[in-house]
Residue, then its C-alpha position, 0 to 999 in steps of 0.5 A: m499499499r502507498y501512503s501520502g507524506k502526511e500518512i506517513i508523517d502522522r502514523i511515524e510519529a504516533h510510532f515515535k510517541k509510543r516508543r516513548g521517542k527521544p530526539g537524535k536517538w532515531l534515525v530517519a532515511v529514504a530508500p528504494d527497499a527500506r528492509t534491506r536497508l535496516r538489515a544493513h544498519g544492523v536492525q534486529k526485526k524483534g527487540d528493536y523500534w522500526i517503522y517503514m512506510r511506502a509513499s504515494s512518490p519518491a518526492a512524497a518520500k523526501e518531504a516526508r523524511d525532511r519534515l520528520l528530521k525536523s519534528l522528531g529531532a532524528v538524525e539523517g541516514p545515510q546519503p539518500e538514495p532516491g526510492d519511496c520508501v520512509y524507514a526509520y528506526q530507534r538507534s542503539s548499541h548495535t546498529k549502525p550508523 
């Protein structure tokens, strides 16, 4: 399912609040394949807090990422890739970066 930029922002912000996210502890990025990127960061399927959503377009994904970086005080992920998936995770000692 594809989501608008606003839907992505609302859902990721709700996920952040539910998990008691602290500014600077979360990373937000865009990629063509969020699952592959989450694995590359070392995010564990169970035990870590993470979320990803597919945007309606790459432009909507970039806009959602940019707004989430500001609203959540999150850290920007690696060099932005063109893609339509927005992902976020709470950083920990075993994730990179």
